[in-house]
C-alpha positions, 0 to 999 in steps of 0.5 A: 500500500501507499506511504504518505509523507508530509512536510511544512508549508510555512515560511519558517526556516526548515531542512526536513528529511522527508524521505531517506531510504535506500532508493532516494533522499527527498529533502524539503528546505525553506530559507529566509533572505540571506540564509542557506546551506553550509558550503559542502561537497555533494555526496550524490547526484543532487536535483534542486527544484526551486519552488519559491524565491531565487536560488544562488548557487556556486559550484566548484568555486566558480561564479555564482549563478541565480535560478528562479522558481520553476527551475530544476538544477542537476548537480553532479556527485563530488561537487563543492556547493554553496547554495543560498537564498538570493532574494529578499523573500522566502526561498523554498527548495525540494532536494532529491538525491538519486540514487540515495547516497551510500550509508556512512559507516 
């Protein structure tokens, strides 16, 4: 039978690991103006869907680029990534890692 998952729908900062299994990691994120993720290296292929706002993304130490709502960005595994909210309003993302990263020992 089906499984049902829920995530927040407000404007409060959130990083919600909605689904984390052997197939996929599905993460819901909400950031206010100027907020974002710590700089890190991706541990899987990452698909970032910009639901609201504007994503500022700097990959591999290169130039920052901005992506508006309605954009899906694919990021390779092993890429240095700096992701943040580029706008003055709330930014909402759905992040999918597929296949799911291998479990850490």
